[in-house]
N, C-alpha and C positions, 0 to 999 in steps of 0.2 A: 505492498499500498505506501509504504515513503517513497519508494522508487518511484510509481506511479504519480503522485503526489510533485515530486520534482519535475517529471516529464511534463504534468501538465502545467506548473508554474513557467515554466519553458516556453512552453506552447503559448500560454497567455501573454508574455513578454514579446516573443516573436510576433504574435498576430496581433500587437499595439500598433503596429503600421500596416494591417490588412494586407498589404500586399505581399507580403511574407507568406501567406495560408490561401490566396484565391489566384485564380487564373483573371488577368486584364478585362475588363468590361467590353463588349464588342465596340467596335468603332464603325465608321462607313468605309469599307475596305475598298480600296481605289480600284481593284479588278473587278467588282461585282458589275454586271450589266445596269443595275438600277443604281449605281453609287450616286449620282447626280440628281437623284430624283430623291432618296432618302434626307429627312429632316428629323430635329430631334422632336421627340415624343413626350408632350407635354405632359401627356395623359397618363403615360407610365409611373407610379410612385414607387415599384419594387427596386428597378435598375435592371430587370430583367430583358427590358424591350427599349432600348433608349434611342433608338433610330428606326422612323417607319414613314411609308409612303402606302397612302390609301385612297382608292377613288370610291365614289358612292356607286354599290353594285347590289343587285338582287342576288344574291348566293342562291336561292330556291330556284333561279332559273337554269342553273345547271345541274345535271344529274351523269355525267360522266367527268372523268380527269386521265390526263396522261401524267404519269410519274416519272421524269427523267432520272436517269442514274446520277445519282451524287456525286457531284463535285468534289475533290479535294483540293482545297485552295493554294495556291502556290505563291501567291503575293508577298511583297518585304514585307508588309504588314500582317501577315498571319499571325497566330498567336498560339502556336503549338509548343513553343518553349523545346524541351527537351524530347517531346514524345516522339517515340520512335515510329519510322515511315509504316512497318507493319501494323502497330496498334491503330493510325490514322485510317488505313485501308480497313480496319477490321471495324472502327465506328462508322465509316461512311457505306459499308454494305449493310451493317446493324440500322443505321437510318434508311436505308430504300428499303429493307423489310418491315421494320417497325411502322413508319409511315404509310406505305402500301396496305398493309393488315389494316391498320386502323382506316385509312380514307374507303377500304372497300366496303365499311359498313354504312356510307353514305352515298358513295358514288360507284359507278360501273369501271373498272379499270381497262381502260383504252390505248390503243396505240396509234391511231389514227386523227389527225384534228379533224373537228366537225363542228357545227351549230351546238348553243346547249353542253359543249366541254370546255372543261379548264384544264393548263397545264401547270403544272408544279415541278417549279427546280430548286434543289436543295443544293448549298453550297456549306462543306464543312470547312470553317475558318479557322478553328480554335480547339483546344480540349487540353485537360490535365489530368494526370492519373492519381490516383489516392496514395496517399504516401505509406508503404509497407509499416505495420505495425501501430505508428503511432495514430494512422487516421482510425483505428479502432480503440486504442487506448484511450484518446480525447476523447473518448464518449463516454466512457466509464470511470475514469478518474476522478477525482473531486473538484477540480482546478479547470480541467480541460470540459469537463461536464457542466460547470456554471457555465463557463463561455459559450458552448456549444446551444445551452438552454436557452440565454438570451439571444443567439442568432437564430434560433428556431421560430423564437417568438416574433421576431423581426421579418420574419421570411426570409433571413440572409443566407449563404454559404458558411457551412461550418469549417473548424478548422482542419488541416490535413487532408481535405477530401477533393475528389475529382469533380470536374464539370465538362461542359460543352459549349463551344461556341458557334451558331451556323447562322446562315442567311436563308430567307425565305423569299421566293419569288413566285407569283401567282399570275398567270396571262389566262386572255381569252383566247383558247388555242386556235379558234376560226381566222380571228384578225391579227393574232400576237401582240395584240396589247395589253400591256402591263395594267394589271387591276390592284394589285397589294405586295408591299414587299417590306420587310424588316429582317431588323439583325436582333439575336437574341442570344441569351446567356443562361443555360440551363442547367438544374441541380437538385440533388435531392434535399430533404428535410436535414437539419443539420443535426437533429438526432437519430437519425436513421442508421443503426448500428449497421443492420444487413446491407446497407451500400458501403460499407467500407471493408470488406473483409480481402477483395481481391483490387488491383489498380484500376481495371477499366468498369467495374460495378458502378460506381458514380455517377460516370459517363453515361452510362447504359442507362441509369434511371432517368437521368435528364433525356435522354432521347425519347425516352417513352412519355415523360411528362409532357415534351414540347409535341407529340404526335398527339396527344390528348388536347392538346391548345389549340392546335390549328384546327382540328374535325371540329372544335367546339365552336370555331371563328366562321366556319363553312358552313354550318347548320342554318 
């Protein structure tokens, strides 16, 4: 317990600058097709969706969707840190599967542009792996638990945990007109111990949360 407490205190000190424990927030990635249209999202109070472009659209008029292959962003402003290339590819494939599975509950998944059809393009722009051992320890020791309890109440990131940054671009497939675009950062609840066991667990939870959020928006 004493050893864990010392670890927790160290984490608290390191996290006092936040940047030591979290992934940088999404930015207007210069290589995105919609970069010039993204604007600060003044309606977002969570920090999860800092930039957005939105047109007035009746989503109910669409009943089909094309899900493009997920792009792994390679621009100089990417936010992968030291994440290995194999992990980036893994997350991109996981995004492809999760978003397709969620969206098929609302849309027919198709491959050809047509009326009443959306096209979704996802770009994985950054991610952070959970820190081995510390990610779990800081949720059960005294000091780390206190920090993460506060973060959970605020809806913010936990310490030493992973996250995922990505861009969403939704087009009218027939006209190729951009209807909605945003960049987002997703991560598990700060007290989600189950998302801290392996390096990619937290990022995978973030992907699933992001897929749920998009589905809710398009309903």
